[in-house]
N, C-alpha and C positions, 0 to 999 in steps of 0.2 A: 747629309748635314755638312758636307764640306765647305759650302758657300759661307755658312755661319762661322765656321771655325776661321776661316780666312778673314772675315770681317772683324772679328774680335781681336786676332792677333795683329791686323793693320791698325786697329784703333789703340794699340799699345798694351793689351793684355799679355800675360806671360804664357797662359797655357788655356786648355779648353777641355771640357767634359761634356758629354751629352747625359741627359737624363732619361730614365732614372738612374741615379748613382749607384754604381757597383763598388763595393769594399775594395776589390783587388785594383781597379783602374784609379780609385780615388788614392790608395795608398801609394801606388807607383808615382802618381802626379805629385803628392805631397813630398815624397822622398826626393824627387828631382829638384824640388825648390827649397826644402827645409833641411839644411845639413844635420848629419848626425852629431857632429862635433861642435859644440857652441862656440868654440874658438874660431871655427870656419865661417861663421855668419858674418855677411856683409850687409852694409846699408841697403834697403830695398830701393830698387830702381825708381828714381824720381823722389825719393823721400829727401827731407831736409837734412842737412849736416847735424848729426847728433842724435836723430831719431832713433828710437829703440827698435830693433829688428825683431822679427818673428821668433818667439821661442819655440824650441823643439817641445818642451814640455806642454805647450798649448796646443798640441796637435788636435785634441779632442773637440777644443771650442772651434778650430778651424774647420774641421769635418762637419761638425754641427752647423756652422755658418754656411758652408758650401751646399750642404743638403737642403737648406730652407730657403734658398733663393726663389723669390717668386715675382709676380708682376712689378712689385715697387722697386726692383733692382735691376731694370733693364740696363744692359751695357751701353757705354758710350758709342759702340760700334753701329748703333741703329738697329740692333735685333729687335724682332717683335716682344713686346713686353710678356714675361712669363715663358719666354721661348724655352723649348726642351734643350737647354744647355746651360753650362756653368762657365762664365769667363772667369779665370783665376788670376788675380793680380797678386804678385808676391808680396807676402807680408800683409795683405788686406784683411779686414774684417767686415762681416755683414752682421747687422744687429739681429737679434732674435726676438721675435714678436710671438708671446704665448699668452693664453688666456682662456676663458670659458668659450664653449663652442657658440658661434652665432647661428642660430637656427635660420632656415630659409625664410626670406621675407613673406609674410603672409601665412606661414605655416608653423605649426607647433608640434612638438613630438607627442604622439598620443600617449596616454597613460599606460604604464606597464600593467598587463594583466595580473591579477592576484596569484595566479598559480593555475597548475593544470596544464591540460594539452595545449591550450592557447598560448600560454607563456613559453612552453617548451617549443612550440613550433616557431615562434618569433625569435626566440634565442638562437635557434638553429639557423633561421634565415640570416640573422645578423652575422653569425659565425662565417657563413658562406660569402658574405659580402667582402671579406678581406682574405687575401692570399698570405697564409701562414709563412710562406717562404720569404715574402717581402718583409714581413715583421722580424723574421729571423736575421735578414740582411741588415736591417736597421738596428737591432739589437747588437749585432756583431761590430757595428761602428764604435761602440763603446770600449773604453779601455778597462782591462782587468774586471770584466763583468759589470761595469757601470751601465746603467740604462738612461743616463742622462741626455745623451744624444738622441735616442729614440724618444724620449718624453718630448723634447724640444721640438722635433720634427713633426710629430703628431699634434703637439699642442698648436704649432704655427699653422698647420693644415686646417685644423678645426676652426681656429680664430679667423681665418682669411678666405676659407673656400666659399662659404655661402654668399660672400658678395659677388661672386661670378654669375650666380644664378640671377640675381636682380640685374646685372649687366645683360645677360642674355634675354631676359624677359622684355627688357626695354628695346633691345635691338630688334628683336622679332616683331614688336609692336611698330617700331618706326620703320621697318623693311631695311635695317641696316646690316647688311650681310658682313661687311668688314669687321664690325665690332663682335658680331656673333663668332666669328672664325678666331679672332684673337682671344676672346674669354674662353671659348671652348677648347682651344688648344691649351691655354694655360691650366685649366682645370683637368684636362685630359693627363698632361704631364704630371702634376702634383698628385693626383689620385694614383697614378700607376706607381709613384714613389712609395706611397704608404700602403700599397697593395689592394687598392680599390680598382680591381681590373675590369669588372663588369661596368662600372661607373665610367672608368676610362674609355672603354669602347663605345658606350653611348656618346660620350663627349667627341669622340673621333668622328662619329656620324654626323654630329652637329657642325664639326669643324669642316667636314667635306662640303656640307650644304653651303657653308660660308665660302669656302673656296670657289664653289660654283656660282657665286654671285646671287644666291637665292635664299630667302628664308621659309620658301613654301614647304610645309610639312615639318618645320622645326619645332612647333609648339608641342606636338606629340612626342618628339624625342625629348624636349625639355621636361615634360612631365614625368616621362620614364626616368630620366636622370635625376629628378627632384625625389622620386619615390626611392631610388636606389640610395640616393645620398642619405636619406634618413636612417637606412639600415647601417650603412657605412659610418655614420656618425655615432650611432649607439655602439656599434663594435668597437670602435676607437675609444670612446669614453670608457667602455669596460675595461679595455686594455690598460688605459692610463690608470684607472682605479686599481687594477691589479699591481701596477708598478709603484704606487704611492707608498712611502714609508708607513709602516704600521705603528700606531701609537700604542706604547705599553700601558697597560691598566693593571691596577693592584686589586 
């Protein structure tokens, strides 16, 4: 990944992190650019005179922004959209897009079983779709026990990820190996960030096909990825439901 780092720095970015983001690495990077003492803050590089510098108290927002960068925020360095990296601009912000899950085009989530062994089996499969350690790392990004960062990262993933399946299906149908590679790479990285390691591995296989300039055999891998994504989405939606504030009842 050294080449990506160099391109980002040459383009004027201040620092670089590879994904999936690790809390320790992110903290070190933020501390390098956000002064502990507010009086030590200086105007961000390239900012207009009088611009408001980044506030140390907004570190959680900065962490959340960094952790949710995806295809829509490719750097000026010419990096692949959704590349497994984060280019950090001092004092910069990235918008957070959250919302309901977009299910895969042409697919709908099957109705949940009423109960019994079938429901228990499906719940167990959904649980296995997400690595608990990754969710723990996302939770740890919040300050003072806050789960806001975790909720925004998961919400962004659910609202954006299904679109890559449509891109890959079209790419396979058109024999477009390069688009297959880019979309698979993006989904691979973001899936790893939320702990969908099995899905990330399947996407890596699709990316490898794209890098080999072929789409032969990609359809079967994509079907496997789509089936796994349904489990991932259900598991993450369950996680989000558990994090939602409870409404008091009388």
